[in-house]
N, C-alpha and C positions, 0 to 999 in steps of 0.2 A: 472477652472472649477477644481476643491479642486480632489485629488487621494480619491476616498475611500478609508479607514481602516476598518481592522474587528478587534478581540481582542485575538488568539491564541485561549484563553479558552472557546470563541465563536462557535467553531469549533470543539468541543470533542465532541463525540458518544462514548458511549456504548450498551455491547450483550454481556449476560453472556445465555452460555446453556449449558449444561448438556453429557456430551457421553453418548451411550445410543451403547449395542451391535455393531449397525445396522452402528456407522460410527466410529469402528474400525477395523482394518489390525488381521492378527493371529498372531498377537504380545502382542495383547489386550490394542491399543494403538490407539488416533483415529490418522485415514487416512492424510496424507499431504494435500491433495491434499482436501480434507475440510474442515482440516485450512483454507489453500488457499482463498475456497467460502467466508469460515466467514473471513477473514480481508478485501479480494476485495469490500464485501457489507459492511461491520464498513465502512471502507475508504471516498466510495463516497460517503456515509449522513457526513461525516465531510465534506468530500472537495464542496457538494452542502453545506451545511450550510456558508460556506464562498459566495461563487460566486452566489449564487440562480437560478445557473442557467441548462438546462442539458449538461452535460461530457461528459465524456465519458475519460476509460482507458488507458492511454499511453502506461505505463509498470508499468510491479511489478519489483522491483528495485532489490530487494534483499528481501530473507525471509530466517532467521537462526532461525532454529526447536535448543532451543536447550537443550530443555527437555523436554519426554514424556510424554503427556499426557494421562492418563489412564485410562482404562472405568470407568464409575461411575461418577471421576470427572468432577466440575464444569471450566470450559471454559468460561474465561473471556479475552475479546477484546475492550481495549483505544484505540479510533485514534483521530487523531490532528493532522490538517496543524502545517507545520512544519516553512513554507519559501515557497516567490509564486515568480511566474518570472513571461513578460507579462499576458500570456493565462494560463498558466499552476503552478498546486497545489503541493503540495512536502508535500504527510499525513505519519506520524508517525502510528507503530498499536504499540501497545504493548499488550503480549497476558500471562495470565496467569493463574496456574491451581491452583484449590485449592480441597484436597483429603475432602470430604463432613462432614467425618465423625471424623476430626480427629481437622478441622481447619489448616492443612498446607498449604502453600503457594508458590506458586516461579515461576520466570519467565519461561516461556518455550519459546516462543517464539519472533525475534522480527521482522518487515517490512518495506523497505519501498516501496513508493507507490510512481507515477506523475499523475494525472488526467489532464486535456485540460479539459475547459470553450466551450461551446459552443452557439450562434449566435441560430435567429431561420428559416436561411437558413443552418443551419447545421454549420459553419463555427467556426476559432476561435477567441474566444473575450476577450478582457482584465477582468482579474480580481482583485478584492480588495487585498492591501498590506494586509497579517499579522502580526498584529502586538505583542512582544510577549513583555508579563509582570516577570517573576517570573526568576528565577537564570537559571534554566531550560533550560523555555523556550527561553530565549535570544541565551544560548548556541546554541538548535540543531538548533534556527533564523542564527545564525552566521556563523557555518556551513554548512547550508543549500547550501551552493554558489558553492562550492569543490566540494558537493553530487550532483550538476545541474552539473557540469564541465563535473565530470566524467559519467555522463550518456550524456552527449553529445560526448563525444567520443566512450564510449559503443554503439551507435546510430550509429555511421557509421560504428563500424568495424562488428556491423550486416549488415547493405547494404549493405557492401561489403562481406559478406559469400552470400547475397540472393542474389544477382548478379552470387557472383560464380557457386550457385548451381542453378542459373535458368541455367543459360548459360550449365550445365552437362547436367538436363533436357530437355532444347533445344534440346540440340544434342545427342537423344533417349538415354546417359549413368544417364537416373533417381537413386534415391538413392546416400547410404554412402558406401564408397569402404571399 
């Protein structure tokens, strides 16, 4: 049986929202947590366009805040699956802000997330391979393996930290010293 493949462009998802006062912090810029919620939402849509099955966010690998997004701006998020493993998918989210009165736009943030596709029993299931076409897509796909290796190393470190903190909790020394 031939492995299923999906074009990267077919996983693209876009979301635009206006930044209202309730979305901002005391600096008049979009709350970072609000942006992260938008990022996870649009990335999950992109990932599900690839696997067409239930999925979970395995990790938010990075969020780089490059420029503040101000009250009244439009914030646009573009997500696309950039690399696939056996059961996991890496999604890039590019965030731009636009001053709606002047039309001036800027890259505001970037983020990589990892999702895992699930079968009917909630276990990881294989995902289709993503196929790049453009120069940008090819570069993102080719560099995905490096990012996946970094994620594996970081995950091992996270597990070691959790074991250490759990041992402190179990011994009656909760909290961070």
